PDB file as gemmi writes it, atoms N, CA and C in Angstrom:
CRYST1    1.000    1.000    1.000  90.00  90.00  90.00 P 1                      
ATOM      1  N   MET A   1     101.140 106.265  90.858  1.00  0.00           N  
ATOM      2  CA  MET A   1     102.511 106.323  91.295  1.00  0.00           C  
ATOM      3  C   MET A   1     102.797 107.759  91.691  1.00  0.00           C  
ATOM      4  N   VAL A   2     103.382 107.925  92.861  1.00  0.00           N  
ATOM      5  CA  VAL A   2     103.754 109.235  93.364  1.00  0.00           C  
ATOM      6  C   VAL A   2     105.248 109.211  93.666  1.00  0.00           C  
ATOM      7  N   ASN A   3     105.945 110.262  93.273  1.00  0.00           N  
ATOM      8  CA  ASN A   3     107.370 110.390  93.535  1.00  0.00           C  
ATOM      9  C   ASN A   3     107.562 111.429  94.634  1.00  0.00           C  
ATOM     10  N   THR A   4     108.420 111.141  95.607  1.00  0.00           N  
ATOM     11  CA  THR A   4     108.732 112.073  96.683  1.00  0.00           C  
ATOM     12  C   THR A   4     110.249 112.248  96.721  1.00  0.00           C  
ATOM     13  N   PRO A   5     110.812 113.168  95.898  1.00  0.00           N  
ATOM     14  CA  PRO A   5     112.272 113.283  95.817  1.00  0.00           C  
ATOM     15  C   PRO A   5     112.937 113.804  97.084  1.00  0.00           C  
ATOM     16  N   GLY A   6     112.226 114.481  97.972  1.00  0.00           N  
ATOM     17  CA  GLY A   6     112.828 115.016  99.188  1.00  0.00           C  
ATOM     18  C   GLY A   6     112.597 114.171 100.419  1.00  0.00           C  
ATOM     19  N   PHE A   7     112.259 112.899 100.256  1.00  0.00           N  
ATOM     20  CA  PHE A   7     112.026 112.006 101.383  1.00  0.00           C  
ATOM     21  C   PHE A   7     113.275 111.924 102.248  1.00  0.00           C  
ATOM     22  N   ARG A   8     113.152 111.964 103.543  1.00  0.00           N  
ATOM     23  CA  ARG A   8     114.266 112.002 104.502  1.00  0.00           C  
ATOM     24  C   ARG A   8     115.217 113.147 104.170  1.00  0.00           C  
ATOM     25  N   ARG A   9     114.683 114.232 103.674  1.00  0.00           N  
ATOM     26  CA  ARG A   9     115.398 115.444 103.311  1.00  0.00           C  
ATOM     27  C   ARG A   9     116.324 115.291 102.120  1.00  0.00           C  
ATOM     28  N   HIS A  10     116.959 114.150 101.939  1.00  0.00           N  
ATOM     29  CA  HIS A  10     117.924 114.006 100.850  1.00  0.00           C  
ATOM     30  C   HIS A  10     117.681 112.784  99.982  1.00  0.00           C  
ATOM     31  N   ASP A  11     116.881 111.880 100.429  1.00  0.00           N  
ATOM     32  CA  ASP A  11     116.606 110.674  99.662  1.00  0.00           C  
ATOM     33  C   ASP A  11     115.307 110.845  98.896  1.00  0.00           C  
ATOM     34  N   GLY A  12     114.920 109.835  98.222  1.00  0.00           N  
ATOM     35  CA  GLY A  12     113.656 109.858  97.504  1.00  0.00           C  
ATOM     36  C   GLY A  12     112.936 108.544  97.701  1.00  0.00           C  
ATOM     37  N   LYS A  13     111.668 108.561  97.361  1.00  0.00           N  
ATOM     38  CA  LYS A  13     110.899 107.315  97.400  1.00  0.00           C  
ATOM     39  C   LYS A  13     109.816 107.395  96.341  1.00  0.00           C  
ATOM     40  N   VAL A  14     109.338 106.244  95.968  1.00  0.00           N  
ATOM     41  CA  VAL A  14     108.182 106.160  95.093  1.00  0.00           C  
ATOM     42  C   VAL A  14     107.096 105.425  95.870  1.00  0.00           C  
ATOM     43  N   THR A  15     105.867 105.853  95.666  1.00  0.00           N  
ATOM     44  CA  THR A  15     104.728 105.244  96.348  1.00  0.00           C  
ATOM     45  C   THR A  15     103.730 104.785  95.297  1.00  0.00           C  
ATOM     46  N   LEU A  16     103.382 103.531  95.370  1.00  0.00           N  
ATOM     47  CA  LEU A  16     102.387 102.964  94.474  1.00  0.00           C  
ATOM     48  C   LEU A  16     101.034 103.097  95.151  1.00  0.00           C  
ATOM     49  N   LEU A  17     100.114 103.813  94.498  1.00  0.00           N  
ATOM     50  CA  LEU A  17      98.749 103.961  95.002  1.00  0.00           C  
ATOM     51  C   LEU A  17      97.839 103.128  94.117  1.00  0.00           C  
ATOM     52  N   TYR A  18      96.997 102.368  94.731  1.00  0.00           N  
ATOM     53  CA  TYR A  18      96.097 101.502  93.977  1.00  0.00           C  
ATOM     54  C   TYR A  18      94.853 102.266  93.568  1.00  0.00           C  
ATOM     55  N   GLY A  19      94.338 101.972  92.405  1.00  0.00           N  
ATOM     56  CA  GLY A  19      93.108 102.589  91.921  1.00  0.00           C  
ATOM     57  C   GLY A  19      91.888 101.881  92.469  1.00  0.00           C  
ATOM     58  N   ALA A  20      90.783 102.600  92.473  1.00  0.00           N  
ATOM     59  CA  ALA A  20      89.506 102.029  92.887  1.00  0.00           C  
ATOM     60  C   ALA A  20      88.667 101.748  91.642  1.00  0.00           C  
ATOM     61  N   ALA A  21      87.550 101.100  91.828  1.00  0.00           N  
ATOM     62  CA  ALA A  21      86.678 100.757  90.701  1.00  0.00           C  
ATOM     63  C   ALA A  21      86.234 101.984  89.929  1.00  0.00           C  
ATOM     64  N   ASP A  22      86.091 103.130  90.620  1.00  0.00           N  
ATOM     65  CA  ASP A  22      85.673 104.361  89.939  1.00  0.00           C  
ATOM     66  C   ASP A  22      86.853 105.148  89.377  1.00  0.00           C  
ATOM     67  N   GLY A  23      88.060 104.589  89.461  1.00  0.00           N  
ATOM     68  CA  GLY A  23      89.243 105.237  88.908  1.00  0.00           C  
ATOM     69  C   GLY A  23      89.986 106.118  89.895  1.00  0.00           C  
ATOM     70  N   ALA A  24      89.397 106.402  91.049  1.00  0.00           N  
ATOM     71  CA  ALA A  24      90.059 107.244  92.048  1.00  0.00           C  
ATOM     72  C   ALA A  24      91.172 106.463  92.735  1.00  0.00           C  
ATOM     73  N   GLN A  25      92.234 107.169  93.109  1.00  0.00           N  
ATOM     74  CA  GLN A  25      93.321 106.506  93.820  1.00  0.00           C  
ATOM     75  C   GLN A  25      92.969 106.369  95.287  1.00  0.00           C  
ATOM     76  N   SER A  26      93.496 105.326  95.898  1.00  0.00           N  
ATOM     77  CA  SER A  26      93.206 105.030  97.292  1.00  0.00           C  
ATOM     78  C   SER A  26      94.520 104.893  98.051  1.00  0.00           C  
ATOM     79  N   LEU A  27      94.538 105.335  99.303  1.00  0.00           N  
ATOM     80  CA  LEU A  27      95.720 105.143 100.141  1.00  0.00           C  
ATOM     81  C   LEU A  27      95.720 103.777 100.815  1.00  0.00           C  
ATOM     82  N   ALA A  28      94.624 103.049 100.706  1.00  0.00           N  
ATOM     83  CA  ALA A  28      94.549 101.725 101.317  1.00  0.00           C  
ATOM     84  C   ALA A  28      95.538 100.789 100.634  1.00  0.00           C  
ATOM     85  N   GLY A  29      96.477 100.264 101.402  1.00  0.00           N  
ATOM     86  CA  GLY A  29      97.426  99.304 100.865  1.00  0.00           C  
ATOM     87  C   GLY A  29      98.521  99.887 100.012  1.00  0.00           C  
ATOM     88  N   GLU A  30      98.793 101.204 100.134  1.00  0.00           N  
ATOM     89  CA  GLU A  30      99.861 101.776  99.316  1.00  0.00           C  
ATOM     90  C   GLU A  30     101.191 101.096  99.637  1.00  0.00           C  
ATOM     91  N   GLN A  31     102.113 101.155  98.694  1.00  0.00           N  
ATOM     92  CA  GLN A  31     103.423 100.544  98.874  1.00  0.00           C  
ATOM     93  C   GLN A  31     104.486 101.583  98.592  1.00  0.00           C  
ATOM     94  N   GLU A  32     105.433 101.722  99.516  1.00  0.00           N  
ATOM     95  CA  GLU A  32     106.533 102.675  99.353  1.00  0.00           C  
ATOM     96  C   GLU A  32     107.830 101.918  99.125  1.00  0.00           C  
ATOM     97  N   VAL A  33     108.645 102.449  98.209  1.00  0.00           N  
ATOM     98  CA  VAL A  33     109.965 101.885  97.947  1.00  0.00           C  
ATOM     99  C   VAL A  33     110.949 103.038  97.963  1.00  0.00           C  
ATOM    100  N   ASP A  34     112.031 102.885  98.754  1.00  0.00           N  
ATOM    101  CA  ASP A  34     113.094 103.889  98.780  1.00  0.00           C  
ATOM    102  C   ASP A  34     114.435 103.173  98.786  1.00  0.00           C  
ATOM    103  N   ALA A  35     115.524 103.930  98.826  1.00  0.00           N  
ATOM    104  CA  ALA A  35     116.873 103.355  98.712  1.00  0.00           C  
ATOM    105  C   ALA A  35     117.194 102.367  99.822  1.00  0.00           C  
ATOM    106  N   GLU A  36     116.474 102.404 100.929  1.00  0.00           N  
ATOM    107  CA  GLU A  36     116.733 101.481 102.032  1.00  0.00           C  
ATOM    108  C   GLU A  36     115.764 100.308 102.074  1.00  0.00           C  
ATOM    109  N   SER A  37     114.936 100.155 101.040  1.00  0.00           N  
ATOM    110  CA  SER A  37     114.000  99.030 101.007  1.00  0.00           C  
ATOM    111  C   SER A  37     114.766  97.717 100.913  1.00  0.00           C  
ATOM    112  N   ASP A  38     114.301  96.729 101.648  1.00  0.00           N  
ATOM    113  CA  ASP A  38     114.946  95.417 101.649  1.00  0.00           C  
ATOM    114  C   ASP A  38     114.954  94.809 100.252  1.00  0.00           C  
ATOM    115  N   GLY A  39     116.089  94.234  99.895  1.00  0.00           N  
ATOM    116  CA  GLY A  39     116.193  93.472  98.664  1.00  0.00           C  
ATOM    117  C   GLY A  39     116.658  94.227  97.440  1.00  0.00           C  
ATOM    118  N   LEU A  40     116.744  95.567  97.505  1.00  0.00           N  
ATOM    119  CA  LEU A  40     117.198  96.301  96.319  1.00  0.00           C  
ATOM    120  C   LEU A  40     118.655  95.964  96.025  1.00  0.00           C  
ATOM    121  N   PRO A  41     119.002  95.787  94.759  1.00  0.00           N  
ATOM    122  CA  PRO A  41     120.391  95.490  94.406  1.00  0.00           C  
ATOM    123  C   PRO A  41     121.259  96.745  94.470  1.00  0.00           C  
ATOM    124  N   GLY A  42     122.572  96.552  94.460  1.00  0.00           N  
ATOM    125  CA  GLY A  42     123.499  97.677  94.400  1.00  0.00           C  
ATOM    126  C   GLY A  42     123.723  98.332  95.742  1.00  0.00           C  
ATOM    127  N   SER A  43     124.355  99.489  95.712  1.00  0.00           N  
ATOM    128  CA  SER A  43     124.682 100.188  96.940  1.00  0.00           C  
ATOM    129  C   SER A  43     124.204 101.622  96.918  1.00  0.00           C  
ATOM    130  N   PRO A  44     123.307 101.943  97.841  1.00  0.00           N  
ATOM    131  CA  PRO A  44     122.904 103.342  97.947  1.00  0.00           C  
ATOM    132  C   PRO A  44     124.045 104.169  98.518  1.00  0.00           C  
ATOM    133  N   ASN A  45     124.022 105.445  98.248  1.00  0.00           N  
ATOM    134  CA  ASN A  45     125.006 106.353  98.821  1.00  0.00           C  
ATOM    135  C   ASN A  45     124.815 106.338 100.338  1.00  0.00           C  
ATOM    136  N   PRO A  46     125.855 106.025 101.125  1.00  0.00           N  
ATOM    137  CA  PRO A  46     125.679 105.935 102.573  1.00  0.00           C  
ATOM    138  C   PRO A  46     125.351 107.275 103.225  1.00  0.00           C  
ATOM    139  N   TYR A  47     125.575 108.361 102.530  1.00  0.00           N  
ATOM    140  CA  TYR A  47     125.285 109.686 103.081  1.00  0.00           C  
ATOM    141  C   TYR A  47     123.957 110.215 102.562  1.00  0.00           C  
ATOM    142  N   HIS A  48     123.113 109.312 102.128  1.00  0.00           N  
ATOM    143  CA  HIS A  48     121.810 109.619 101.542  1.00  0.00           C  
ATOM    144  C   HIS A  48     122.000 110.262 100.178  1.00  0.00           C  
ATOM    145  N   TRP A  49     121.254 111.259  99.820  1.00  0.00           N  
ATOM    146  CA  TRP A  49     121.285 111.854  98.483  1.00  0.00           C  
ATOM    147  C   TRP A  49     121.004 110.812  97.404  1.00  0.00           C  
ATOM    148  N   ASN A  50     120.143 109.868  97.721  1.00  0.00           N  
ATOM    149  CA  ASN A  50     119.738 108.838  96.767  1.00  0.00           C  
ATOM    150  C   ASN A  50     118.416 109.209  96.101  1.00  0.00           C  
ATOM    151  N   ALA A  51     118.200 110.482  95.924  1.00  0.00           N  
ATOM    152  CA  ALA A  51     116.911 110.973  95.425  1.00  0.00           C  
ATOM    153  C   ALA A  51     116.460 110.235  94.184  1.00  0.00           C  
ATOM    154  N   PHE A  52     115.233 109.785  94.216  1.00  0.00           N  
ATOM    155  CA  PHE A  52     114.605 109.246  93.019  1.00  0.00           C  
ATOM    156  C   PHE A  52     114.029 110.476  92.327  1.00  0.00           C  
ATOM    157  N   GLY A  53     114.893 111.175  91.576  1.00  0.00           N  
ATOM    158  CA  GLY A  53     114.646 112.533  91.133  1.00  0.00           C  
ATOM    159  C   GLY A  53     113.527 112.790  90.157  1.00  0.00           C  
ATOM    160  N   GLN A  54     113.180 111.879  89.318  1.00  0.00           N  
ATOM    161  CA  GLN A  54     112.123 112.107  88.337  1.00  0.00           C  
ATOM    162  C   GLN A  54     110.991 111.122  88.604  1.00  0.00           C  
ATOM    163  N   ARG A  55     109.806 111.510  88.191  1.00  0.00           N  
ATOM    164  CA  ARG A  55     108.687 110.577  88.341  1.00  0.00           C  
ATOM    165  C   ARG A  55     108.956 109.382  87.432  1.00  0.00           C  
ATOM    166  N   PRO A  56     109.058 108.194  88.011  1.00  0.00           N  
ATOM    167  CA  PRO A  56     109.417 107.035  87.197  1.00  0.00           C  
ATOM    168  C   PRO A  56     108.276 106.610  86.271  1.00  0.00           C  
ATOM    169  N   PRO A  57     108.642 106.207  85.070  1.00  0.00           N  
ATOM    170  CA  PRO A  57     107.606 105.689  84.172  1.00  0.00           C  
ATOM    171  C   PRO A  57     107.172 104.293  84.617  1.00  0.00           C  
ATOM    172  N   LEU A  58     105.934 103.977  84.347  1.00  0.00           N  
ATOM    173  CA  LEU A  58     105.429 102.621  84.560  1.00  0.00           C  
ATOM    174  C   LEU A  58     105.384 101.948  83.199  1.00  0.00           C  
ATOM    175  N   LEU A  59     106.181 100.905  83.034  1.00  0.00           N  
ATOM    176  CA  LEU A  59     106.303 100.185  81.767  1.00  0.00           C  
ATOM    177  C   LEU A  59     106.280  98.692  82.055  1.00  0.00           C  
ATOM    178  N   ASP A  60     105.810  97.921  81.136  1.00  0.00           N  
ATOM    179  CA  ASP A  60     105.909  96.472  81.271  1.00  0.00           C  
ATOM    180  C   ASP A  60     107.243  96.054  80.655  1.00  0.00           C  
ATOM    181  N   VAL A  61     108.291  96.174  81.426  1.00  0.00           N  
ATOM    182  CA  VAL A  61     109.656  95.940  80.940  1.00  0.00           C  
ATOM    183  C   VAL A  61     109.895  94.465  80.608  1.00  0.00           C  
ATOM    184  N   ASN A  62     109.363  93.567  81.417  1.00  0.00           N  
ATOM    185  CA  ASN A  62     109.666  92.149  81.225  1.00  0.00           C  
ATOM    186  C   ASN A  62     108.556  91.370  80.507  1.00  0.00           C  
ATOM    187  N   GLY A  63     107.510  92.052  80.040  1.00  0.00           N  
ATOM    188  CA  GLY A  63     106.475  91.408  79.239  1.00  0.00           C  
ATOM    189  C   GLY A  63     105.546  90.468  79.991  1.00  0.00           C  
ATOM    190  N   ASP A  64     105.439  90.631  81.313  1.00  0.00           N  
ATOM    191  CA  ASP A  64     104.584  89.721  82.082  1.00  0.00           C  
ATOM    192  C   ASP A  64     103.173  90.269  82.316  1.00  0.00           C  
ATOM    193  N   GLY A  65     102.854  91.420  81.728  1.00  0.00           N  
ATOM    194  CA  GLY A  65     101.521  91.988  81.889  1.00  0.00           C  
ATOM    195  C   GLY A  65     101.349  92.874  83.104  1.00  0.00           C  
ATOM    196  N   HIS A  66     102.408  93.083  83.882  1.00  0.00           N  
ATOM    197  CA  HIS A  66     102.361  93.955  85.057  1.00  0.00           C  
ATOM    198  C   HIS A  66     103.203  95.205  84.796  1.00  0.00           C  
ATOM    199  N   ALA A  67     102.773  96.327  85.345  1.00  0.00           N  
ATOM    200  CA  ALA A  67     103.539  97.570  85.205  1.00  0.00           C  
ATOM    201  C   ALA A  67     104.752  97.531  86.125  1.00  0.00           C  
ATOM    202  N   ASP A  68     105.917  97.826  85.568  1.00  0.00           N  
ATOM    203  CA  ASP A  68     107.171  97.903  86.317  1.00  0.00           C  
ATOM    204  C   ASP A  68     107.571  99.378  86.377  1.00  0.00           C  
ATOM    205  N   ALA A  69     108.239  99.785  87.451  1.00  0.00           N  
ATOM    206  CA  ALA A  69     108.706 101.170  87.569  1.00  0.00           C  
ATOM    207  C   ALA A  69     110.191 101.220  87.265  1.00  0.00           C  
ATOM    208  N   VAL A  70     110.600 102.234  86.505  1.00  0.00           N  
ATOM    209  CA  VAL A  70     112.015 102.456  86.214  1.00  0.00           C  
ATOM    210  C   VAL A  70     112.419 103.723  86.966  1.00  0.00           C  
ATOM    211  N   VAL A  71     113.200 103.549  88.022  1.00  0.00           N  
ATOM    212  CA  VAL A  71     113.582 104.635  88.924  1.00  0.00           C  
ATOM    213  C   VAL A  71     115.038 104.995  88.668  1.00  0.00           C  
ATOM    214  N   PHE A  72     115.351 106.288  88.579  1.00  0.00           N  
ATOM    215  CA  PHE A  72     116.745 106.712  88.462  1.00  0.00           C  
ATOM    216  C   PHE A  72     117.184 107.342  89.779  1.00  0.00           C  
ATOM    217  N   ALA A  73     118.288 106.853  90.313  1.00  0.00           N  
ATOM    218  CA  ALA A  73     118.884 107.388  91.535  1.00  0.00           C  
ATOM    219  C   ALA A  73     120.269 107.907  91.169  1.00  0.00           C  
ATOM    220  N   PRO A  74     120.454 109.234  91.085  1.00  0.00           N  
ATOM    221  CA  PRO A  74     121.678 109.803  90.533  1.00  0.00           C  
ATOM    222  C   PRO A  74     122.971 109.508  91.303  1.00  0.00           C  
ATOM    223  N   LEU A  75     122.912 109.258  92.597  1.00  0.00           N  
ATOM    224  CA  LEU A  75     124.143 108.992  93.344  1.00  0.00           C  
ATOM    225  C   LEU A  75     124.216 107.562  93.874  1.00  0.00           C  
ATOM    226  N   TYR A  76     123.321 106.729  93.447  1.00  0.00           N  
ATOM    227  CA  TYR A  76     123.310 105.317  93.836  1.00  0.00           C  
ATOM    228  C   TYR A  76     124.490 104.622  93.166  1.00  0.00           C  
ATOM    229  N   GLU A  77     124.842 103.475  93.649  1.00  0.00           N  
ATOM    230  CA  GLU A  77     125.911 102.639  93.068  1.00  0.00           C  
ATOM    231  C   GLU A  77     127.232 103.400  93.011  1.00  0.00           C  
ATOM    232  N   GLN A  78     127.685 103.789  94.208  1.00  0.00           N  
ATOM    233  CA  GLN A  78     128.973 104.466  94.387  1.00  0.00           C  
ATOM    234  C   GLN A  78     129.078 105.739  93.560  1.00  0.00           C  
ATOM    235  N   ARG A  79     127.980 106.506  93.555  1.00  0.00           N  
ATOM    236  CA  ARG A  79     127.888 107.826  92.937  1.00  0.00           C  
ATOM    237  C   ARG A  79     127.935 107.807  91.412  1.00  0.00           C  
ATOM    238  N   ARG A  80     127.821 106.611  90.809  1.00  0.00           N  
ATOM    239  CA  ARG A  80     127.768 106.528  89.349  1.00  0.00           C  
ATOM    240  C   ARG A  80     126.351 106.732  88.836  1.00  0.00           C  
ATOM    241  N   GLY A  81     125.381 106.583  89.718  1.00  0.00           N  
ATOM    242  CA  GLY A  81     123.988 106.641  89.315  1.00  0.00           C  
ATOM    243  C   GLY A  81     123.514 105.265  88.894  1.00  0.00           C  
ATOM    244  N   ALA A  82     122.231 105.030  89.039  1.00  0.00           N  
ATOM    245  CA  ALA A  82     121.688 103.725  88.673  1.00  0.00           C  
ATOM    246  C   ALA A  82     120.221 103.837  88.321  1.00  0.00           C  
ATOM    247  N   TYR A  83     119.825 103.016  87.370  1.00  0.00           N  
ATOM    248  CA  TYR A  83     118.419 102.805  87.057  1.00  0.00           C  
ATOM    249  C   TYR A  83     118.012 101.540  87.793  1.00  0.00           C  
ATOM    250  N   LEU A  84     116.974 101.619  88.587  1.00  0.00           N  
ATOM    251  CA  LEU A  84     116.434 100.453  89.274  1.00  0.00           C  
ATOM    252  C   LEU A  84     115.097 100.115  88.627  1.00  0.00           C  
ATOM    253  N   VAL A  85     114.972  98.905  88.132  1.00  0.00           N  
ATOM    254  CA  VAL A  85     113.722  98.453  87.543  1.00  0.00           C  
ATOM    255  C   VAL A  85     113.012  97.628  88.610  1.00  0.00           C  
ATOM    256  N   LEU A  86     111.899  98.186  89.120  1.00  0.00           N  
ATOM    257  CA  LEU A  86     111.113  97.518  90.155  1.00  0.00           C  
ATOM    258  C   LEU A  86     110.003  96.727  89.476  1.00  0.00           C  
ATOM    259  N   PRO A  87     110.094  95.394  89.485  1.00  0.00           N  
ATOM    260  CA  PRO A  87     109.083  94.608  88.782  1.00  0.00           C  
ATOM    261  C   PRO A  87     107.737  94.644  89.505  1.00  0.00           C  
ATOM    262  N   GLY A  88     106.685  94.784  88.720  1.00  0.00           N  
ATOM    263  CA  GLY A  88     105.338  94.760  89.269  1.00  0.00           C  
ATOM    264  C   GLY A  88     104.804  93.336  89.339  1.00  0.00           C  
ATOM    265  N   THR A  89     103.914  93.117  90.285  1.00  0.00           N  
ATOM    266  CA  THR A  89     103.258  91.817  90.452  1.00  0.00           C  
ATOM    267  C   THR A  89     101.767  92.069  90.673  1.00  0.00           C  
ATOM    268  N   ASP A  90     101.017  91.025  90.931  1.00  0.00           N  
ATOM    269  CA  ASP A  90      99.594  91.180  91.244  1.00  0.00           C  
ATOM    270  C   ASP A  90      99.380  91.978  92.524  1.00  0.00           C  
ATOM    271  N   THR A  91     100.382  91.983  93.403  1.00  0.00           N  
ATOM    272  CA  THR A  91     100.227  92.641  94.708  1.00  0.00           C  
ATOM    273  C   THR A  91     101.089  93.888  94.874  1.00  0.00           C  
ATOM    274  N   GLY A  92     101.741  94.353  93.832  1.00  0.00           N  
ATOM    275  CA  GLY A  92     102.578  95.556  93.932  1.00  0.00           C  
ATOM    276  C   GLY A  92     103.967  95.307  93.385  1.00  0.00           C  
ATOM    277  N   PHE A  93     104.915  96.117  93.834  1.00  0.00           N  
ATOM    278  CA  PHE A  93     106.300  95.964  93.389  1.00  0.00           C  
ATOM    279  C   PHE A  93     107.007  94.909  94.212  1.00  0.00           C  
ATOM    280  N   GLU A  94     108.021  94.304  93.610  1.00  0.00           N  
ATOM    281  CA  GLU A  94     108.829  93.299  94.291  1.00  0.00           C  
ATOM    282  C   GLU A  94     110.277  93.773  94.311  1.00  0.00           C  
ATOM    283  N   PRO A  95     110.662  94.595  95.323  1.00  0.00           N  
ATOM    284  CA  PRO A  95     112.028  95.136  95.369  1.00  0.00           C  
ATOM    285  C   PRO A  95     113.114  94.060  95.368  1.00  0.00           C  
ATOM    286  N   GLY A  96     112.829  92.902  95.949  1.00  0.00           N  
ATOM    287  CA  GLY A  96     113.813  91.821  95.989  1.00  0.00           C  
ATOM    288  C   GLY A  96     114.135  91.239  94.625  1.00  0.00           C  
ATOM    289  N   GLN A  97     113.306  91.536  93.620  1.00  0.00           N  
ATOM    290  CA  GLN A  97     113.545  91.063  92.263  1.00  0.00           C  
ATOM    291  C   GLN A  97     113.978  92.199  91.333  1.00  0.00           C  
ATOM    292  N   ALA A  98     114.289  93.362  91.913  1.00  0.00           N  
ATOM    293  CA  ALA A  98     114.668  94.534  91.108  1.00  0.00           C  
ATOM    294  C   ALA A  98     115.971  94.272  90.363  1.00  0.00           C  
ATOM    295  N   ARG A  99     116.093  94.932  89.219  1.00  0.00           N  
ATOM    296  CA  ARG A  99     117.341  94.871  88.441  1.00  0.00           C  
ATOM    297  C   ARG A  99     117.967  96.251  88.447  1.00  0.00           C  
ATOM    298  N   LEU A 100     119.279  96.285  88.389  1.00  0.00           N  
ATOM    299  CA  LEU A 100     120.027  97.536  88.428  1.00  0.00           C  
ATOM    300  C   LEU A 100     120.831  97.686  87.143  1.00  0.00           C  
ATOM    301  N   PHE A 101     120.784  98.885  86.574  1.00  0.00           N  
ATOM    302  CA  PHE A 101     121.591  99.224  85.406  1.00  0.00           C  
ATOM    303  C   PHE A 101     122.242 100.559  85.678  1.00  0.00           C  
ATOM    304  N   THR A 102     123.529 100.664  85.406  1.00  0.00           N  
ATOM    305  CA  THR A 102     124.195 101.962  85.529  1.00  0.00           C  
ATOM    306  C   THR A 102     124.028 102.708  84.204  1.00  0.00           C  
ATOM    307  N   PRO A 103     124.241 104.019  84.210  1.00  0.00           N  
ATOM    308  CA  PRO A 103     124.183 104.748  82.947  1.00  0.00           C  
ATOM    309  C   PRO A 103     125.114 104.145  81.884  1.00  0.00           C  
ATOM    310  N   ASP A 104     126.301 103.681  82.290  1.00  0.00           N  
ATOM    311  CA  ASP A 104     127.212 103.030  81.344  1.00  0.00           C  
ATOM    312  C   ASP A 104     126.579 101.791  80.712  1.00  0.00           C  
ATOM    313  N   ASP A 105     125.829 101.025  81.514  1.00  0.00           N  
ATOM    314  CA  ASP A 105     125.193  99.802  81.015  1.00  0.00           C  
ATOM    315  C   ASP A 105     124.213 100.085  79.881  1.00  0.00           C  
ATOM    316  N   VAL A 106     123.565 101.240  79.929  1.00  0.00           N  
ATOM    317  CA  VAL A 106     122.552 101.555  78.915  1.00  0.00           C  
ATOM    318  C   VAL A 106     123.025 102.609  77.929  1.00  0.00           C  
ATOM    319  N   GLY A 107     124.330 102.937  77.967  1.00  0.00           N  
ATOM    320  CA  GLY A 107     124.910 103.830  76.975  1.00  0.00           C  
ATOM    321  C   GLY A 107     124.643 105.304  77.178  1.00  0.00           C  
ATOM    322  N   VAL A 108     124.356 105.706  78.414  1.00  0.00           N  
ATOM    323  CA  VAL A 108     124.150 107.120  78.712  1.00  0.00           C  
ATOM    324  C   VAL A 108     125.483 107.681  79.204  1.00  0.00           C  
ATOM    325  N   PRO A 109     126.017 108.709  78.538  1.00  0.00           N  
ATOM    326  CA  PRO A 109     127.309 109.241  78.970  1.00  0.00           C  
ATOM    327  C   PRO A 109     127.201 109.915  80.334  1.00  0.00           C  
ATOM    328  N   PRO A 110     128.296 109.906  81.092  1.00  0.00           N  
ATOM    329  CA  PRO A 110     128.277 110.602  82.382  1.00  0.00           C  
ATOM    330  C   PRO A 110     128.109 112.101  82.174  1.00  0.00           C  
ATOM    331  N   ARG A 111     127.602 112.756  83.203  1.00  0.00           N  
ATOM    332  CA  ARG A 111     127.440 114.201  83.127  1.00  0.00           C  
ATOM    333  C   ARG A 111     128.815 114.857  83.071  1.00  0.00           C  
ATOM    334  N   PRO A 112     129.000 115.843  82.208  1.00  0.00           N  
ATOM    335  CA  PRO A 112     130.287 116.538  82.167  1.00  0.00           C  
ATOM    336  C   PRO A 112     130.471 117.369  83.435  1.00  0.00           C  
ATOM    337  N   THR A 113     131.703 117.472  83.857  1.00  0.00           N  
ATOM    338  CA  THR A 113     132.020 118.317  85.015  1.00  0.00           C  
ATOM    339  C   THR A 113     132.935 119.427  84.545  1.00  0.00           C  
ATOM    340  N   ALA A 114     133.016 120.482  85.296  1.00  0.00           N  
ATOM    341  CA  ALA A 114     133.860 121.615  84.931  1.00  0.00           C  
ATOM    342  C   ALA A 114     135.306 121.166  84.727  1.00  0.00           C  
ATOM    343  N   GLY A 115     135.908 121.608  83.663  1.00  0.00           N  
ATOM    344  CA  GLY A 115     137.307 121.290  83.383  1.00  0.00           C  
ATOM    345  C   GLY A 115     137.518 120.000  82.620  1.00  0.00           C  
ATOM    346  N   ARG A 116     136.459 119.223  82.410  1.00  0.00           N  
ATOM    347  CA  ARG A 116     136.590 117.971  81.649  1.00  0.00           C  
ATOM    348  C   ARG A 116     136.159 118.210  80.218  1.00  0.00           C  
ATOM    349  N   GLU A 117     136.799 117.538  79.305  1.00  0.00           N  
ATOM    350  CA  GLU A 117     136.412 117.649  77.901  1.00  0.00           C  
ATOM    351  C   GLU A 117     135.725 116.410  77.447  1.00  0.00           C  
TER     352      GLU A 117                                                      
END                                                                             
């Protein structure tokens, strides 16, 4: 998995690279997912800045034996930020089956801003 936070200058993307039998990564058949990928839930920021800012962890979130990516987009979902869980399959990620959670949904407080207590 490779993270490219400066994709399209302000957006981000994640790229799934497949391993080879000797463990080396291969560019053959790589899969890219960004804020404009078909099927993603929620609303990306229309002015971009949807950076997938941190390298997403690969976890088996749904217990199906496939690695899923948990991507955080800080200005996604009307600038509230969102976690996008991209489910893994035998052939890669399935953006059309992604789930969206806002920081509020998972109990993460919003970032404090100047002048707020």
